[in-house]
N, CA, C and O atoms as a GROMACS GRO file, in nm:
protein
  324
    1UNK      N    1  -0.108  -5.448   1.434
    1UNK     CA    2  -0.118  -5.306   1.408
    1UNK      C    3  -0.148  -5.287   1.260
    1UNK      O    4  -0.084  -5.349   1.175
    2UNK      N    5  -0.244  -5.203   1.231
    2UNK     CA    6  -0.282  -5.181   1.091
    2UNK      C    7  -0.190  -5.078   1.028
    2UNK      O    8  -0.134  -4.992   1.096
    3UNK      N    9  -0.176  -5.090   0.899
    3UNK     CA   10  -0.090  -4.996   0.826
    3UNK      C   11  -0.179  -4.892   0.760
    3UNK      O   12  -0.207  -4.900   0.641
    4UNK      N   13  -0.222  -4.795   0.838
    4UNK     CA   14  -0.308  -4.688   0.790
    4UNK      C   15  -0.223  -4.561   0.778
    4UNK      O   16  -0.148  -4.526   0.868
    5UNK      N   17  -0.239  -4.494   0.665
    5UNK     CA   18  -0.163  -4.370   0.649
    5UNK      C   19  -0.225  -4.261   0.737
    5UNK      O   20  -0.341  -4.270   0.777
    6UNK      N   21  -0.148  -4.161   0.766
    6UNK     CA   22  -0.196  -4.049   0.845
    6UNK      C   23  -0.314  -3.982   0.776
    6UNK      O   24  -0.411  -3.942   0.841
    7UNK      N   25  -0.305  -3.970   0.644
    7UNK     CA   26  -0.413  -3.907   0.567
    7UNK      C   27  -0.543  -3.985   0.585
    7UNK      O   28  -0.649  -3.926   0.606
    8UNK      N   29  -0.535  -4.117   0.577
    8UNK     CA   30  -0.654  -4.199   0.595
    8UNK      C   31  -0.706  -4.187   0.738
    8UNK      O   32  -0.826  -4.179   0.761
    9UNK      N   33  -0.614  -4.187   0.833
    9UNK     CA   34  -0.651  -4.178   0.974
    9UNK      C   35  -0.725  -4.047   1.004
    9UNK      O   36  -0.821  -4.045   1.080
   10UNK      N   37  -0.678  -3.939   0.943
   10UNK     CA   38  -0.736  -3.807   0.970
   10UNK      C   39  -0.863  -3.778   0.892
   10UNK      O   40  -0.923  -3.673   0.911
   11UNK      N   41  -0.904  -3.864   0.807
   11UNK     CA   42  -1.030  -3.838   0.738
   11UNK      C   43  -1.033  -3.887   0.596
   11UNK      O   44  -1.130  -3.865   0.525
   12UNK      N   45  -0.929  -3.951   0.555
   12UNK     CA   46  -0.932  -4.013   0.424
   12UNK      C   47  -0.920  -3.914   0.312
   12UNK      O   48  -0.844  -3.818   0.321
   13UNK      N   49  -0.993  -3.936   0.208
   13UNK     CA   50  -1.000  -3.865   0.081
   13UNK      C   51  -0.926  -3.733   0.067
   13UNK      O   52  -0.835  -3.700   0.142
   14UNK      N   53  -0.969  -3.662  -0.030
   14UNK     CA   54  -0.909  -3.534  -0.066
   14UNK      C   55  -0.944  -3.428   0.037
   14UNK      O   56  -1.062  -3.408   0.070
   15UNK      N   57  -0.845  -3.362   0.088
   15UNK     CA   58  -0.869  -3.250   0.179
   15UNK      C   59  -0.892  -3.124   0.097
   15UNK      O   60  -0.816  -3.094   0.005
   16UNK      N   61  -0.997  -3.053   0.132
   16UNK     CA   62  -1.027  -2.930   0.059
   16UNK      C   63  -0.951  -2.814   0.121
   16UNK      O   64  -0.939  -2.802   0.243
   17UNK      N   65  -0.900  -2.729   0.035
   17UNK     CA   66  -0.831  -2.609   0.083
   17UNK      C   67  -0.934  -2.514   0.143
   17UNK      O   68  -1.045  -2.503   0.091
   18UNK      N   69  -0.899  -2.446   0.252
   18UNK     CA   70  -0.995  -2.352   0.310
   18UNK      C   71  -1.029  -2.242   0.210
   18UNK      O   72  -0.944  -2.197   0.132
   19UNK      N   73  -1.154  -2.200   0.212
   19UNK     CA   74  -1.200  -2.095   0.122
   19UNK      C   75  -1.146  -1.962   0.173
   19UNK      O   76  -1.166  -1.926   0.289
   20UNK      N   77  -1.078  -1.890   0.085
   20UNK     CA   78  -1.022  -1.760   0.122
   20UNK      C   79  -1.130  -1.656   0.104
   20UNK      O   80  -1.188  -1.641  -0.004
   21UNK      N   81  -1.156  -1.583   0.210
   21UNK     CA   82  -1.259  -1.480   0.206
   21UNK      C   83  -1.208  -1.359   0.130
   21UNK      O   84  -1.098  -1.310   0.157
   22UNK      N   85  -1.285  -1.311   0.035
   22UNK     CA   86  -1.245  -1.194  -0.043
   22UNK      C   87  -1.272  -1.068   0.038
   22UNK      O   88  -1.383  -1.046   0.087
   23UNK      N   89  -1.170  -0.986   0.052
   23UNK     CA   90  -1.183  -0.860   0.126
   23UNK      C   91  -1.197  -0.747   0.026
   23UNK      O   92  -1.133  -0.747  -0.078
   24UNK      N   93  -1.282  -0.649   0.058
   24UNK     CA   94  -1.292  -0.535  -0.033
   24UNK      C   95  -1.162  -0.456  -0.033
   24UNK      O   96  -1.093  -0.446   0.068
   25UNK      N   97  -1.129  -0.400  -0.147
   25UNK     CA   98  -1.008  -0.319  -0.158
   25UNK      C   99  -1.027  -0.188  -0.081
   25UNK      O  100  -1.137  -0.133  -0.081
   26UNK      N  101  -0.922  -0.139  -0.017
   26UNK     CA  102  -0.934  -0.011   0.054
   26UNK      C  103  -0.947   0.104  -0.046
   26UNK      O  104  -0.908   0.091  -0.162
   27UNK      N  105  -1.001   0.215   0.001
   27UNK     CA  106  -1.013   0.333  -0.085
   27UNK      C  107  -0.876   0.386  -0.123
   27UNK      O  108  -0.856   0.434  -0.235
   28UNK      N  109  -0.780   0.377  -0.030
   28UNK     CA  110  -0.645   0.428  -0.054
   28UNK      C  111  -0.545   0.333   0.009
   28UNK      O  112  -0.576   0.262   0.104
   29UNK      N  113  -0.426   0.331  -0.044
   29UNK     CA  114  -0.316   0.257   0.016
   29UNK      C  115  -0.203   0.355   0.044
   29UNK      O  116  -0.190   0.458  -0.023
   30UNK      N  117  -0.122   0.323   0.142
   30UNK     CA  118  -0.011   0.412   0.173
   30UNK      C  119   0.117   0.352   0.115
   30UNK      O  120   0.130   0.231   0.098
   31UNK      N  121   0.209   0.441   0.085
   31UNK     CA  122   0.340   0.398   0.038
   31UNK      C  123   0.444   0.461   0.129
   31UNK      O  124   0.420   0.563   0.192
   32UNK      N  125   0.559   0.399   0.134
   32UNK     CA  126   0.664   0.449   0.222
   32UNK      C  127   0.782   0.492   0.134
   32UNK      O  128   0.823   0.419   0.044
   33UNK      N  129   0.834   0.609   0.163
   33UNK     CA  130   0.952   0.660   0.095
   33UNK      C  131   1.056   0.686   0.202
   33UNK      O  132   1.032   0.761   0.296
   34UNK      N  133   1.170   0.624   0.188
   34UNK     CA  134   1.275   0.642   0.287
   34UNK      C  135   1.370   0.753   0.243
   34UNK      O  136   1.421   0.752   0.131
   35UNK      N  137   1.392   0.847   0.333
   35UNK     CA  138   1.484   0.958   0.308
   35UNK      C  139   1.571   0.977   0.432
   35UNK      O  140   1.537   0.932   0.541
   36UNK      N  141   1.683   1.043   0.413
   36UNK     CA  142   1.774   1.076   0.524
   36UNK      C  143   1.701   1.172   0.618
   36UNK      O  144   1.622   1.254   0.573
   37UNK      N  145   1.726   1.162   0.749
   37UNK     CA  146   1.659   1.252   0.843
   37UNK      C  147   1.673   1.401   0.810
   37UNK      O  148   1.578   1.478   0.827
   38UNK      N  149   1.791   1.442   0.762
   38UNK     CA  150   1.809   1.583   0.724
   38UNK      C  151   1.719   1.620   0.607
   38UNK      O  152   1.662   1.730   0.604
   39UNK      N  153   1.705   1.529   0.511
   39UNK     CA  154   1.617   1.555   0.397
   39UNK      C  155   1.471   1.557   0.440
   39UNK      O  156   1.392   1.635   0.387
   40UNK      N  157   1.435   1.474   0.536
   40UNK     CA  158   1.298   1.476   0.589
   40UNK      C  159   1.266   1.612   0.650
   40UNK      O  160   1.158   1.668   0.629
   41UNK      N  161   1.362   1.663   0.724
   41UNK     CA  162   1.344   1.795   0.786
   41UNK      C  163   1.329   1.903   0.679
   41UNK      O  164   1.243   1.990   0.690
   42UNK      N  165   1.413   1.897   0.576
   42UNK     CA  166   1.404   1.996   0.467
   42UNK      C  167   1.270   1.988   0.396
   42UNK      O  168   1.209   2.090   0.366
   43UNK      N  169   1.224   1.867   0.369
   43UNK     CA  170   1.096   1.851   0.300
   43UNK      C  171   0.981   1.901   0.386
   43UNK      O  172   0.888   1.965   0.336
   44UNK      N  173   0.987   1.872   0.516
   44UNK     CA  174   0.882   1.921   0.607
   44UNK      C  175   0.880   2.073   0.611
   44UNK      O  176   0.774   2.135   0.606
   45UNK      N  177   0.999   2.132   0.620
   45UNK     CA  178   1.008   2.279   0.622
   45UNK      C  179   0.954   2.340   0.493
   45UNK      O  180   0.883   2.440   0.495
   46UNK      N  181   0.987   2.277   0.381
   46UNK     CA  182   0.939   2.326   0.252
   46UNK      C  183   0.787   2.318   0.244
   46UNK      O  184   0.722   2.412   0.200
   47UNK      N  185   0.732   2.207   0.288
   47UNK     CA  186   0.586   2.191   0.283
   47UNK      C  187   0.517   2.297   0.368
   47UNK      O  188   0.413   2.351   0.328
   48UNK      N  189   0.573   2.327   0.483
   48UNK     CA  190   0.512   2.426   0.573
   48UNK      C  191   0.534   2.568   0.524
   48UNK      O  192   0.448   2.654   0.544
   49UNK      N  193   0.649   2.596   0.462
   49UNK     CA  194   0.683   2.732   0.420
   49UNK      C  195   0.602   2.777   0.299
   49UNK      O  196   0.562   2.893   0.291
   50UNK      N  197   0.579   2.686   0.205
   50UNK     CA  198   0.511   2.725   0.082
   50UNK      C  199   0.365   2.757   0.104
   50UNK      O  200   0.311   2.849   0.042
   51UNK      N  201   0.302   2.685   0.189
   51UNK     CA  202   0.161   2.705   0.218
   51UNK      C  203   0.126   2.611   0.332
   51UNK      O  204   0.205   2.523   0.366
   52UNK      N  205   0.011   2.627   0.392
   52UNK     CA  206  -0.027   2.525   0.492
   52UNK      C  207  -0.042   2.392   0.417
   52UNK      O  208  -0.145   2.366   0.354
   53UNK      N  209   0.058   2.311   0.425
   53UNK     CA  210   0.064   2.190   0.345
   53UNK      C  211   0.115   2.076   0.429
   53UNK      O  212   0.132   2.089   0.550
   54UNK      N  213   0.140   1.964   0.365
   54UNK     CA  214   0.192   1.848   0.434
   54UNK      C  215   0.286   1.773   0.341
   54UNK      O  216   0.294   1.803   0.221
   55UNK      N  217   0.357   1.676   0.396
   55UNK     CA  218   0.441   1.592   0.311
   55UNK      C  219   0.354   1.514   0.211
   55UNK      O  220   0.398   1.485   0.100
   56UNK      N  221   0.232   1.482   0.252
   56UNK     CA  222   0.138   1.416   0.160
   56UNK      C  223   0.117   1.503   0.036
   56UNK      O  224   0.128   1.454  -0.076
   57UNK      N  225   0.086   1.631   0.058
   57UNK     CA  226   0.062   1.722  -0.055
   57UNK      C  227   0.187   1.738  -0.141
   57UNK      O  228   0.179   1.739  -0.264
   58UNK      N  229   0.302   1.751  -0.076
   58UNK     CA  230   0.427   1.769  -0.148
   58UNK      C  231   0.459   1.644  -0.232
   58UNK      O  232   0.502   1.655  -0.346
   59UNK      N  233   0.437   1.527  -0.174
   59UNK     CA  234   0.461   1.403  -0.247
   59UNK      C  235   0.369   1.388  -0.367
   59UNK      O  236   0.413   1.349  -0.475
   60UNK      N  237   0.241   1.418  -0.348
   60UNK     CA  238   0.145   1.408  -0.458
   60UNK      C  239   0.182   1.505  -0.570
   60UNK      O  240   0.174   1.471  -0.688
   61UNK      N  241   0.223   1.626  -0.532
   61UNK     CA  242   0.266   1.724  -0.632
   61UNK      C  243   0.383   1.670  -0.713
   61UNK      O  244   0.386   1.684  -0.835
   62UNK      N  245   0.480   1.609  -0.645
   62UNK     CA  246   0.596   1.552  -0.714
   62UNK      C  247   0.558   1.436  -0.805
   62UNK      O  248   0.604   1.428  -0.919
   63UNK      N  249   0.475   1.346  -0.754
   63UNK     CA  250   0.430   1.233  -0.837
   63UNK      C  251   0.353   1.282  -0.959
   63UNK      O  252   0.370   1.228  -1.069
   64UNK      N  253   0.269   1.383  -0.940
   64UNK     CA  254   0.192   1.436  -1.053
   64UNK      C  255   0.281   1.500  -1.159
   64UNK      O  256   0.252   1.491  -1.278
   65UNK      N  257   0.388   1.565  -1.116
   65UNK     CA  258   0.483   1.622  -1.214
   65UNK      C  259   0.548   1.512  -1.297
   65UNK      O  260   0.561   1.524  -1.419
   66UNK      N  261   0.588   1.404  -1.231
   66UNK     CA  262   0.650   1.292  -1.303
   66UNK      C  263   0.549   1.230  -1.400
   66UNK      O  264   0.583   1.198  -1.514
   67UNK      N  265   0.426   1.212  -1.355
   67UNK     CA  266   0.322   1.155  -1.443
   67UNK      C  267   0.297   1.246  -1.562
   67UNK      O  268   0.283   1.198  -1.675
   68UNK      N  269   0.289   1.378  -1.538
   68UNK     CA  270   0.264   1.474  -1.647
   68UNK      C  271   0.378   1.471  -1.749
   68UNK      O  272   0.353   1.477  -1.869
   69UNK      N  273   0.503   1.461  -1.702
   69UNK     CA  274   0.618   1.454  -1.794
   69UNK      C  275   0.608   1.334  -1.887
   69UNK      O  276   0.661   1.336  -1.998
   70UNK      N  277   0.541   1.230  -1.841
   70UNK     CA  278   0.528   1.109  -1.920
   70UNK      C  279   0.394   1.101  -1.993
   70UNK      O  280   0.360   0.999  -2.053
   71UNK      N  281   0.318   1.211  -1.988
   71UNK     CA  282   0.190   1.218  -2.058
   71UNK      C  283   0.081   1.134  -1.994
   71UNK      O  284  -0.012   1.090  -2.061
   72UNK      N  285   0.092   1.110  -1.865
   72UNK     CA  286  -0.006   1.029  -1.793
   72UNK      C  287  -0.095   1.116  -1.706
   72UNK      O  288  -0.054   1.224  -1.665
   73UNK      N  289  -0.216   1.071  -1.677
   73UNK     CA  290  -0.307   1.150  -1.594
   73UNK      C  291  -0.256   1.159  -1.450
   73UNK      O  292  -0.182   1.072  -1.404
   74UNK      N  293  -0.295   1.265  -1.379
   74UNK     CA  294  -0.250   1.283  -1.240
   74UNK      C  295  -0.318   1.182  -1.147
   74UNK      O  296  -0.413   1.114  -1.184
   75UNK      N  297  -0.265   1.177  -1.026
   75UNK     CA  298  -0.326   1.093  -0.922
   75UNK      C  299  -0.463   1.148  -0.886
   75UNK      O  300  -0.488   1.268  -0.897
   76UNK      N  301  -0.550   1.060  -0.843
   76UNK     CA  302  -0.681   1.106  -0.793
   76UNK      C  303  -0.660   1.177  -0.660
   76UNK      O  304  -0.570   1.140  -0.585
   77UNK      N  305  -0.741   1.277  -0.630
   77UNK     CA  306  -0.725   1.350  -0.503
   77UNK      C  307  -0.753   1.257  -0.384
   77UNK      O  308  -0.844   1.175  -0.389
   78UNK      N  309  -0.675   1.271  -0.280
   78UNK     CA  310  -0.693   1.196  -0.157
   78UNK      C  311  -0.780   1.278  -0.063
   78UNK      O  312  -0.754   1.395  -0.038
   79UNK      N  313  -0.882   1.215  -0.012
   79UNK     CA  314  -0.972   1.284   0.082
   79UNK      C  315  -0.973   1.205   0.212
   79UNK      O  316  -1.013   1.089   0.214
   80UNK      N  317  -0.928   1.269   0.319
   80UNK     CA  318  -0.928   1.202   0.450
   80UNK      C  319  -1.070   1.192   0.501
   80UNK      O  320  -1.156   1.275   0.471
   81UNK      N  321  -1.092   1.085   0.580
   81UNK     CA  322  -1.221   1.070   0.646
   81UNK      C  323  -1.316   0.997   0.568
   81UNK      O  324  -1.429   0.977   0.610
   0.00000   0.00000   0.00000
């Protein structure tokens, strides 16, 4: 019986790592914010009461206020579709 290593048996030399395909970055990414169910209900009610709005709009408004307080530019507008 020959003393051949598994590496030699399977093809010898240096094994090349598979080439990772570069994927284009998405236009937008989503983030998750966890809140208590009662707070979710309050936020949803607030978004609907102030104007025809959504939690998305309310969240962006809040993030933009925090950015403005720190002298940073606002988030870019999100456009669905």
